[in-house]
N, C-alpha and C positions, 0 to 999 in steps of 0.2 A: 267387443271396443276398449275396454277396461284393461282387461289384462292383453291383451296387444303393448295399450301404453306400458303395463307393469313389467311387459319383459325388453321393451324401446329404453325406459330408463334406467334397470341390472343393466341390460347392456352394454346399456352410454358409460354408466359407472364404472362398469368392469374393465371396459378397455382407457379408465383417464390416466390411472396408474402408468398404460403403455404409452400413451399422447404424451404426457411429460417428460418420462424417460429419453421419448423419441426427441422430442424440443431442446430439454438438457443435451444431447448429445452435439445438437448444431450448433447448439450458442457461439459466437463468435469470440475464445476465449483470446488472452492473450500466451498461448503456449510456447511462443516462440523466442519470447521473453528468457534468457538463460542467464544462470549465473554471471555474477562478471568474475574477468580475468587480469590478472599483472601483466604486464610486457611480457617476463617472460614463458607466461600461461599458468601459472599457477592459479587457485579463486581467490579470489581480494574479496575485504571483506567490505567494502563500497566500490561500486561500478556505477554509470550510467544505462539507460536502457531505453527507446522506444518507444512509449507508451500513450492508450487511448489520450493522456491527458500531453502530450509530447516526450521531450526527455522530461526523465526525472533519475535516481539516483534510489537502485537497487541494494540490498544487502547480499551476501554471499551465496542466501538461496533464491537469489532473483526477484524479493520480498522487496516491495515499497516500501523506503523510507518515509516518515514525517516527520514536520517541525509542529511545537503547540505551540500555539501565539498566545501563550498566560505564560510561556516563559520568560525569565529575566535574563537578559543578555546567555552566559552560558551558565544559568544555573536555572537546573530542572524543577518546576515544581506540580509532576506528577507524581508523585508517592502511594504503594497502597495500593488502595482499589486501582487506581485511575492506572500504576506500572504493571498491575496484570493485565487487565486491556488492552494496555500500550505498552510493553514490552519496552525498555530501556534498549537501544544497540550499547552493549557494554563491551568494553577493550579491556584485550587477554592478552598483554605484547604491545609491539608496535602492530596498528590495523595497514595494512593493503587496499594501497589505492587501484583502481582498476581504469578501463580505458573506458574513458567520458569523463571522468570528473579531474576535480584537479587538487594535486596532492598539497599545495599551501594553504588551501582554504580546512586542513583535514585537521582537528587536531581531538582534545577529549578534558574531561572535568569532570570532579570529584562530585559525585552523589552524596547525598545526605548520612548513606549508610555509608558510606566507607568505600565503594566501589566506585571502578572508571567509566565512563560513558561519555561515549564517539560523539564530539560534535563538529558539523562542518559548516561554514561562514557565522561560527560562533553562536548557534542553532542544537541543541541537543536533538539525537535524531531517536528516532521511535518506532519500530513495527508496529504492525495491526492485529492483535488476536483472529479478528477475522477475516485475515487476509489470509487463506489457505492456500495457497496456493499460488508458485510465481506471476509475475503481470497481476494482480485482483489490486483494486483501487478504491476495494472498497471504505476508507478512512476518509477521504480526499472530505472536504470539506464539513466532516460530522462537528456539532459543538457537543463536548459532554467536557465533564471535569474542571466547569467553567473555565474555559475557549473553544479557539475552532482551531482543527490540526488540518492541516495542507502537504499533499507531496510538495516535495521540495526539487528545484532542479538545479541541476551542473554546476548554473553561478552560484546558487546558495539564495535562491531565494522562494517563497512561496511559490507554489503552483497554481494559477485557480484554473475550475474547469469551464470550458468556453460552454456559453448558454446553447442551448436548443436548438438547431435551424427554424425558422418560424416559413422554411418554404420560399423564403421573398415576397413575403401578403404584408408582411409588417403588423401582425396581428399575433 
């Protein structure tokens, strides 16, 4: 009896990695998010994409762009370890605007290290280190480095994730 339980437990433990891989492969990812393009088909620095959060801004790789509530106007408060985890969207030359984004809201600001950072509606823009593929929104509503991080909408406002449905029962 104990021997059979040991075999069953061993078989279950051995099968666990296969089950995890199968489930991970079936998850709903946003692989439909592609890099934004300009009107003439070039890859854009910033564009809009439809995501689980709704329409949000993404960078040239299709990664979610965030604003940091601790920032003061166009001045970034994210430096050092913060900028390692939340890399600023840096500007080299004129940024190209893609479909769904508003060119009149696009600008740049000087960072404390002398580099330029892209802003949108006066918000310095960042990506998140743990967003590893296009469409990830792992940084949404995280509080880190003294403030909260939000995806940014094409209108230039923070996107707040909708609360999970309660199934209509009100609890």
